[in-house]
N, C-alpha and C positions, 0 to 999 in steps of 0.2 A: 664092255669094259668092266673088269672086275672092280669092286669097290676099293680095293687096295690101290689098284692102278689109278683109279680116278682121284683118290686122295693124293697120290704122289704127283699126278699131273696138275692138280689144283695147287698143290704146294709149290711146284716148280714155277707155275704161272705167277704165283704170289711173290716168289723170290725175284723173278724177272721184273715184275712191275715195281717191286721195291727198289731193285737196282736202277731201273729207269728213273724212278723218282729221285733217288740219290744223285744220279748223273744230272738230272734236270736242275736239282737244287745247286749242285756244284757249278753247272754252267751259268745259272742265274747269279750265283755269288761271284764268279769270275767276271761276268759281264758288269755287275755292279761295281766291282773293284776297278775294272778298266775305266768305267765311266767316271768314277770318283777321281782316278788318277788323271784322266783327261781334263776334268774340271779344275783340278789342282794346278795342272800345268798352264791352263788358260789363265787362271787367276794369277799365277806367279808371273806369267808373261805380261799381263795387263799391269800388274803392280810394278814390274821392272820398267815398262814403258812409261808409266806415270812418274816413276823415280827419275828416269832419264829426262823426261819433259820438265820436271821440276828443277833438275840440275841445269838444263839448258837455259831455263828462265832465270835461275840464280846467276849463272855466268853472264848473261846479257843484261842483268837488272840495272846496272849503272850505265852501261853503254847506251841503253835505250833512252836514257834521260839527258843525253848530250846531243845538241842540234845546232844548226846555224841557218841564218837567212840573210838576205841582202836588202838594203834599204838606203834611204838618204841619211847622211850623218846628221846628228842633232845640231841645231843652230846655237851651240853653247860657246863657241869661240870664234875669233876672227881668223879667217883663212887667207893665205896669200893667193895671188892670181893663179899660180900653178896648182893650188889645192882647191880651187873653186868648184871643180867637178868631181871631187873625191867621192868614192863609193864607200858606204858604210857596211862593214861585215859584222853582223851581230852574232855573238856566240852565247849559247845558253847551256847551263848545267843545272838541272833541277834535282840532282841527287844531293846527298848531304855530305859528300866528300869531293875533293878536287880530282881533276884528271890532268894528265901531264903530257909534255911534248906535243902540244896541239899544233897541227899544221892545217891551215885553211887556204883554199885556192878559189879564186874567181874562175868559173868555168861557164861555158855556154850550154844551156839546156835546149836551145833552139838556134838554128843557124849552122852554116858550114864552118865550124871552128872546133877547137879542142873542147871535149865534153867531160874529161876526167882530169884529176890532178896529175896522173901519170903523163897524159898527153900535154898538159899545160907545161909541166917541167921540161919535157922533151922539146916542145916548141920554143920555150924561152932559151934553152941551150943552143938551139939551131939558129936563133935570131940574135944571139949575143953580139955578133960583129956588126949588126945593123943598129945597135944602140938600144935594143929592147931590154928592159930590166925585169928580172923575175920578181923583184920586190914590188912591181906595179900590180901583180896579180896574186902574190903569195905572202902569207904572214906566218910566223912561228911565234907561239906564245908558250913560255916555259911551263906555266901551270894555269889552270882555269878553276877557280874556286866555285862553290855553288853561287848561282845568281845569273844575271844577264850582263853582258859586256859588249863593247864595240871596239873595233880596230878600223881605222880608215886606210883605204888603199887608193892609189891613183887610178887603177883600172886599165884596161886595154886602150890603145891609142885609137883604134877604129872598131867598128862593129860589123859583123857579117850581115848580109841581107836577112831581115826578119829575126835578127839575133835577140836572144833573151838571156840575161845573165842569171847565174845561180851560184851557190856556194857548196863546195865539198870540204868536209872537215874530218881529219884523222887524229887519233889520240891514243894514249895509253891509260888504261883504267886503274883502279886502286889495287887490283889483283895482278897487275903487270901484263894484262892481255892487251892486244893491239886491235884497233877498230878503225873503220872508215865509214862515214855516212855520206853516201853519194848525194849529188845535188837533186836527184830524183827521189830521195828519201830512204833508199835501201841501206840497211845496216849490214856490213860485211866484216868478218873477222880476218885480220891479217896474220901472217906467220912471222913477221919481224916488225921492228919499231917503225913508226911512220917516217922517221928520218932515213932509215935504211931502205924502206919500201920505195920512197920517191927518189932515192939516191941524192939526198941533200948533203952537200959537203960542209965540213967545218972549216974555219970558225963560223958559228951561227950568228945571224943577226936576229935577235929576238925583239918583238914589239911588246908594248904594254897594253893590255886590254883594259879599257876604261869602263867602270861600272856605269850602267844606264840608270836613269831615275825610275 
């Protein structure tokens, strides 16, 4: 190989190697850009999920602080014979604002009987001709301020075998959202007011929730 040809060949190899180096650098740069874009998308997705989680928590923040339980009414007043076996429905609101249109049902958490407010309302309607009154197992309170309160109900006339009573409570929060806390503790959002959800007709009979000590 002539020296001129050798120089040309070496020069060509250098050009090729330089081109390969440039391509390699370009590939590395593209790869790095894609990785950064992937990380940015992942970070944005995580940030969006955190934002949504924070929003869900904010939406539920007051509803999570409303609850109910069942117990004996306090011995603070003289009761008639018919009221002797009254059931105490205790309503709690540990937020710093009232909730509204509170509907509470006595339901069974154990035993072959109605387990939800929907079933309780339906049962009461079906038994109306037999003298069963919905007011024995349901109370409506116009608003529930912060604190703990009690409403007395007569309760069901009989108990299913191994029956155990509980309380279901539904309400409207400060943002106008509707919720129900089942007797088993689950908190569910409703798509309509508690009165509409349970198909409770007007005129309403509202009870007064008495503060507990």
